[in-house]
C-alpha positions as CSV (number, residue, x, y, z in Angstrom):
1,M,68.4,18.4,-49.0
2,V,67.7,20.8,-46.2
3,T,64.3,22.3,-46.1
4,A,63.6,25.9,-44.8
5,P,62.7,26.1,-41.1
6,E,59.1,26.5,-40.2
7,P,58.2,30.2,-39.5
8,A,58.3,31.3,-35.7
9,G,55.0,30.4,-34.1
10,A,54.3,27.3,-36.1
11,R,52.5,24.5,-34.3
12,V,54.2,21.2,-33.6
13,R,52.8,18.5,-35.9
14,L,50.7,16.0,-33.9
15,R,48.5,13.1,-34.9
16,P,45.1,14.8,-35.4
17,E,43.2,12.1,-33.7
18,I,45.4,12.4,-30.6
19,A,45.2,16.3,-30.6
20,A,41.4,15.9,-30.7
21,L,41.3,13.2,-27.9
22,P,40.3,14.7,-24.6
23,P,42.9,13.6,-21.9
24,Y,41.6,11.4,-18.9
25,R,40.6,13.7,-16.1
26,Q,40.0,12.7,-12.5
27,G,36.8,14.0,-10.8
28,R,36.8,17.1,-8.7
29,P,38.3,16.7,-5.2
30,A,35.9,16.4,-2.4
31,P,35.5,19.3,0.1
32,A,37.2,18.9,3.6
33,D,33.8,17.8,5.2
34,G,32.5,16.0,2.1
35,F,33.0,12.4,0.5
36,K,34.7,11.5,-2.8
37,L,32.4,9.0,-4.5
38,S,33.8,9.4,-7.9
39,S,36.7,7.1,-8.4
40,N,35.6,3.6,-7.2
41,E,38.3,3.7,-4.6
42,N,38.1,1.5,-1.4
43,P,37.2,4.0,1.4
44,S,39.3,2.0,4.0
45,G,43.0,2.9,4.6
46,P,45.8,0.3,3.9
47,L,46.4,-2.5,6.3
48,P,49.3,-1.9,8.8
49,S,51.1,-5.0,7.4
50,V,51.0,-3.5,3.9
51,V,52.2,-0.2,5.0
52,E,55.1,-1.8,6.8
53,V,56.2,-3.7,3.7
54,V,55.8,-0.6,1.5
55,A,57.8,1.6,3.9
56,A,60.7,-1.0,3.8
57,T,61.1,-0.6,0.0
58,A,62.0,3.0,0.5
59,H,65.5,1.9,1.6
60,H,66.0,0.5,-1.9
61,I,64.7,3.2,-4.2
62,N,68.2,3.6,-5.6
63,R,67.8,0.4,-7.4
64,Y,65.4,-0.5,-10.1
65,P,62.6,-3.0,-9.3
66,D,62.3,-6.5,-10.6
67,A,61.1,-5.8,-14.1
68,T,58.9,-9.0,-14.2
69,A,57.6,-8.9,-10.6
70,L,58.5,-12.6,-10.4
71,A,57.5,-13.3,-6.8
72,L,54.1,-11.8,-7.4
73,R,53.7,-13.6,-10.7
74,E,54.6,-17.0,-8.9
75,R,52.1,-16.4,-6.1
76,L,49.3,-15.5,-8.6
77,A,50.2,-18.4,-10.7
78,E,49.5,-20.9,-7.9
79,R,46.1,-19.3,-7.3
80,F,45.2,-19.8,-11.0
81,G,46.9,-23.1,-11.6
82,V,49.1,-21.9,-14.3
83,S,52.8,-21.2,-14.8
84,A,54.5,-17.9,-13.8
85,D,54.9,-17.1,-17.5
86,E,51.2,-17.2,-17.9
87,V,50.8,-14.2,-15.5
88,L,51.8,-10.6,-16.4
89,I,52.0,-7.7,-14.0
90,G,51.3,-4.2,-15.0
91,A,50.8,-0.7,-13.6
92,G,47.1,-1.3,-13.0
93,S,44.8,-3.3,-15.3
94,V,44.3,-0.2,-17.6
95,S,48.0,-0.2,-18.3
96,L,47.7,-3.9,-19.4
97,L,44.7,-3.1,-21.5
98,A,46.8,-0.5,-23.4
99,Q,49.6,-3.1,-23.9
100,F,47.2,-5.7,-25.3
101,I,45.4,-3.3,-27.6
102,L,48.7,-1.9,-28.9
103,A,50.0,-5.5,-29.5
104,A,46.9,-6.6,-31.5
105,A,45.3,-3.6,-33.1
106,A,46.9,-1.3,-35.7
107,P,45.6,1.5,-37.8
108,G,42.6,0.1,-40.0
109,D,41.8,-2.5,-37.3
110,E,38.8,-2.4,-35.0
111,V,38.2,-3.0,-31.3
112,V,34.8,-4.0,-30.2
113,Y,33.3,-3.3,-26.7
114,S,30.0,-2.5,-25.1
115,W,29.0,1.0,-24.4
116,R,28.7,2.6,-22.0
117,S,31.5,0.8,-20.4
118,F,34.9,1.8,-18.9
119,E,35.6,5.3,-20.1
120,A,39.2,4.6,-20.9
121,Y,38.4,2.0,-23.8
122,P,37.8,4.6,-26.5
123,G,41.1,6.5,-25.7
124,L,43.2,3.5,-25.6
125,V,41.9,2.4,-29.0
126,T,42.5,5.8,-30.5
127,V,46.0,5.9,-29.2
128,A,46.7,2.6,-30.8
129,G,45.6,4.1,-34.1
130,A,42.7,1.5,-34.3
131,T,38.8,2.2,-34.7
132,S,36.4,1.7,-32.0
133,V,33.3,-0.2,-32.5
134,A,31.0,0.5,-29.5
135,V,28.0,-1.8,-29.2
136,P,25.0,-0.2,-27.2
137,N,24.2,-1.9,-23.8
138,R,21.0,-3.7,-23.4
139,A,18.0,-2.0,-21.8
140,D,19.1,-3.4,-18.4
141,H,22.5,-1.7,-18.9
142,G,24.4,-4.9,-19.4
143,H,26.4,-6.2,-22.4
144,D,24.5,-7.2,-25.5
145,L,26.8,-10.1,-26.3
146,D,24.9,-11.3,-29.2
147,A,25.1,-7.8,-30.9
148,M,28.9,-7.8,-30.0
149,A,29.4,-11.1,-31.8
150,E,27.6,-9.8,-34.8
151,A,29.8,-6.7,-34.8
152,I,33.0,-8.8,-35.3
153,T,34.3,-8.3,-38.8
154,D,37.5,-9.2,-40.7
155,R,38.9,-5.9,-39.3
156,T,38.2,-6.8,-35.7
157,R,41.4,-7.6,-33.7
158,V,40.3,-7.1,-30.1
159,V,37.0,-7.7,-28.1
160,I,36.7,-6.3,-24.6
161,V,34.1,-7.7,-22.1
162,C,33.8,-5.9,-18.7
163,S,32.3,-7.8,-15.9
164,P,30.9,-6.4,-13.6
165,N,30.6,-3.5,-16.1
166,N,31.9,-0.2,-15.1
167,P,30.1,2.2,-14.8
168,T,26.7,0.3,-14.8
169,G,27.6,-2.6,-12.5
170,V,25.8,-5.4,-14.5
171,V,27.6,-8.7,-14.8
172,V,28.2,-11.1,-17.6
173,T,27.0,-14.5,-16.6
174,A,29.2,-17.7,-17.1
175,A,26.5,-19.1,-19.5
176,E,26.4,-15.8,-21.7
177,F,30.2,-15.7,-21.8
178,D,30.4,-19.3,-22.9
179,A,27.9,-18.7,-25.7
180,F,29.8,-15.6,-26.7
181,M,33.2,-17.3,-26.9
182,A,31.7,-19.9,-29.1
183,K,30.8,-17.3,-31.8
184,V,34.1,-15.3,-31.5
185,P,36.7,-16.4,-34.2
186,A,39.8,-18.1,-32.5
187,D,42.1,-15.6,-34.1
188,R,40.6,-12.6,-32.3
189,L,41.9,-11.6,-28.9
190,V,39.2,-11.3,-26.1
191,L,40.1,-9.3,-23.0
192,L,37.9,-10.1,-20.0
193,D,38.2,-7.1,-17.6
194,E,37.3,-8.3,-14.0
195,A,38.5,-5.3,-12.2
196,Y,35.6,-5.6,-9.8
197,I,35.1,-9.3,-9.6
198,E,35.8,-9.5,-5.8
199,F,32.5,-7.4,-5.3
200,V,30.3,-9.9,-6.8
201,Q,28.5,-11.2,-3.7
202,G,25.3,-10.3,-1.7
203,E,22.0,-9.6,-3.4
204,G,21.9,-10.8,-7.0
205,A,25.2,-12.8,-6.9
206,A,23.4,-16.1,-7.5
207,G,23.0,-15.2,-11.1
208,G,26.3,-17.1,-11.9
209,A,28.7,-14.3,-13.0
210,V,31.6,-15.3,-15.2
211,D,34.8,-15.9,-13.2
212,A,38.2,-16.2,-14.8
213,R,39.2,-19.0,-12.4
214,T,36.7,-21.4,-14.3
215,L,38.2,-20.3,-17.8
216,V,41.9,-21.1,-17.4
217,G,43.1,-23.1,-20.3
218,R,39.8,-23.3,-22.1
219,H,40.2,-20.6,-24.7
220,P,43.6,-19.8,-26.4
221,N,42.5,-16.3,-27.4
222,L,41.4,-15.2,-23.9
223,V,43.2,-13.0,-21.5
224,V,41.8,-12.0,-18.2
225,L,42.6,-8.8,-16.4
226,R,42.4,-8.0,-12.7
227,T,43.6,-5.2,-10.3
228,F,44.7,-4.7,-6.7
229,S,43.3,-1.1,-7.0
230,K,39.8,-1.7,-5.8
231,A,39.1,-4.6,-3.4
232,Y,42.7,-4.6,-2.1
233,G,42.8,-1.0,-1.5
234,L,46.1,-0.2,-3.5
235,A,44.8,2.3,-6.0
236,G,47.5,4.7,-5.3
237,L,50.3,2.1,-6.1
238,R,49.0,1.0,-9.5
239,V,49.3,-2.8,-9.9
240,G,47.2,-5.2,-11.9
241,Y,47.7,-8.5,-13.5
242,A,46.7,-10.5,-16.6
243,V,46.4,-14.3,-16.9
244,G,46.4,-16.0,-20.3
245,P,48.5,-17.8,-22.9
246,V,52.3,-17.2,-23.0
247,E,52.4,-16.0,-26.5
248,L,49.7,-13.4,-26.0
249,L,51.4,-12.1,-22.8
250,D,54.8,-11.9,-24.5
251,A,53.2,-9.7,-27.2
252,A,51.9,-7.4,-24.4
253,R,55.3,-7.5,-22.7
254,A,56.8,-6.2,-25.9
255,T,54.6,-3.1,-25.8
256,A,55.2,-2.3,-22.2
257,I,57.1,0.8,-20.9
258,P,60.1,-1.1,-19.0
259,L,60.0,-1.1,-15.3
260,G,56.6,0.2,-15.0
261,V,55.6,-1.7,-11.8
262,T,57.5,-0.3,-8.7
263,A,58.9,-2.5,-6.0
264,A,56.5,-0.8,-3.6
265,A,53.5,-1.8,-5.7
266,A,54.7,-5.5,-6.1
267,S,55.5,-5.8,-2.4
268,A,52.2,-4.3,-1.3
269,A,50.3,-6.8,-3.7
270,L,52.4,-9.8,-2.3
271,A,51.6,-8.6,1.4
272,S,47.9,-8.2,0.6
273,L,47.7,-11.9,-0.6
274,E,49.1,-13.2,2.7
275,P,46.2,-15.2,4.3
276,A,45.4,-13.1,7.2
277,A,45.8,-9.8,5.3
278,E,43.6,-11.1,2.5
279,A,41.0,-12.3,4.9
280,E,40.7,-8.9,6.5
281,L,40.6,-7.1,3.0
282,L,37.9,-9.4,1.8
283,D,35.9,-8.8,5.1
284,R,36.1,-5.1,4.0
285,V,34.7,-6.0,0.5
286,A,31.9,-7.8,2.1
287,V,30.9,-4.6,4.1
288,I,31.2,-2.5,1.0
289,A,28.9,-5.1,-0.9
290,E,26.4,-5.0,1.8
291,R,26.4,-1.1,1.8
292,R,25.9,-1.2,-1.9
293,D,23.0,-3.5,-1.8
294,R,21.4,-1.5,0.9
295,L,21.9,1.7,-1.0
296,R,20.4,0.2,-4.2
297,T,17.4,-1.1,-2.4
298,A,16.8,2.4,-0.7
299,L,17.2,4.2,-4.2
300,I,14.7,1.7,-5.9
301,D,12.3,2.4,-3.0
302,Q,12.6,6.2,-3.8
303,G,11.8,5.5,-7.4
304,W,15.3,5.4,-9.1
305,P,15.7,2.8,-11.9
306,V,19.1,1.4,-10.6
307,P,20.4,-1.5,-12.4
308,A,21.8,-4.6,-10.8
309,A,25.0,-3.5,-9.1
310,M,27.8,-5.9,-8.6
311,G,30.8,-3.6,-8.4
312,N,31.6,-1.2,-5.6
313,F,29.3,1.5,-7.2
314,V,25.7,2.1,-8.4
315,W,24.6,3.6,-11.6
316,L,22.0,6.4,-11.8
317,P,20.5,6.7,-15.4
318,T,19.8,10.4,-15.0
319,R,20.1,11.1,-18.9
320,D,19.5,14.8,-19.6
321,A,19.4,15.6,-15.9
322,T,22.9,14.3,-15.3
323,T,24.8,17.5,-14.9
324,A,22.1,19.1,-12.8
325,V,21.9,16.1,-10.4
326,A,25.7,15.8,-10.2
327,D,26.0,19.6,-9.3
328,R,23.4,19.3,-6.7
329,L,25.1,16.4,-5.2
330,F,28.4,18.3,-5.1
331,E,26.8,21.2,-3.5
332,A,25.9,18.7,-0.7
333,G,29.6,17.7,-0.4
334,L,29.2,14.5,-2.6
335,V,31.6,14.2,-5.5
336,T,30.4,11.7,-8.0
337,R,31.3,10.7,-11.6
338,A,29.0,12.2,-14.2
339,F,28.6,10.9,-17.7
340,P,26.5,13.4,-19.5
341,P,23.9,12.7,-21.0
342,E,23.7,9.1,-19.8
343,G,24.0,9.0,-16.0
344,I,26.1,9.2,-12.9
345,R,28.3,6.5,-11.2
346,V,28.2,6.7,-7.4
347,S,31.0,4.9,-5.6
348,I,30.4,3.1,-2.4
349,G,32.1,5.2,0.3
350,E,32.1,5.7,4.0
351,E,28.8,4.7,5.8
352,E,28.5,8.3,6.8
353,S,27.9,9.2,3.2
354,V,24.9,7.0,2.6
355,D,22.3,9.2,4.6
356,T,23.4,12.4,2.8
357,L,23.2,10.7,-0.6
358,L,19.8,9.3,0.0
359,R,18.5,12.7,1.3
360,I,19.6,14.6,-1.7
361,L,18.5,12.0,-4.3
362,S,15.1,11.6,-2.7
363,E,14.6,15.2,-3.8
364,L,15.6,14.3,-7.3
365,V,13.8,11.2,-8.3
366,P,13.1,11.1,-12.0
367,G,9.5,11.9,-12.9
368,S,8.6,13.7,-9.8
369,Q,7.9,17.4,-9.7
370,E,10.2,18.0,-6.9
371,G,12.9,15.8,-8.7
372,R,13.3,18.2,-11.6
373,P,16.5,20.1,-11.1
374,A,16.1,23.8,-11.7
């Protein structure tokens, strides 16, 4: 039976929850004489050795890349003491998050995560057709793992833990994570998002943050996610990886868009893991961590209640003043990531940005008369 055509001008039928979902938007571009402190990017340019390898792949862009990025998987497998089949490469860790959520959660299912945490989580859950269960952060802006464990129900299929937490910077300790995993049913997928793990150093790092390298093989329902975008400075190439049981990774492989990782991305990641290159990159990470600690100390001295910061960013709990403070910073040439009405994430950028940042924020300290934006 042929139905009558829709009248001219009729709207295409979309899933209502998708139509209502705001798309991910990047922050505003920085002015020519300003600083982009909104995307948690590494402010240092790529290493010459990495640029050389990436350039060489241009001679073969008429060919598809290795769909599994086998050479990179083998290198990472050696590092984690697992087989190559226990490593999955994706177009950034957020792409892998999407794959795992799609693999485990369907309409009517629930995904539990802390909030505020990575802004992509709610959207990824909605796209899968599942329901978000957002558990409020503790007063110190870290995960309330006891409350998260209590939020797990028969409908829960995935639990996401982010350490260091984006955007607040607080880590989950190894002891906290062990206690949490003991409470999570063994048939629920746990994703440990460690996108910023390399920055856990300097002041406050003695707290014993959870580290995936100590967890390999201990939990059959755990998958760890990491990325080359932050510490390794490859944000523009989009390459991340997951480590976990083969059957869980195979499920995520089944949901992936084929050939999502380019040859340039895989080659750059491999080049970044060469001993000399990695040593130089991790030296840069140490510089960023020192700059972060110095900035946080200065902000606390000004009167800002900045939580413990273990990523390459700091969190300003500006609450109702969030938009006004972010606008004031933008006027000074500093592009930050505002999350009204909760706070502002400020990425650690070039050293030259620190003085300007501290100067403007000194005028906006919460509770001070001069700190009340007009």
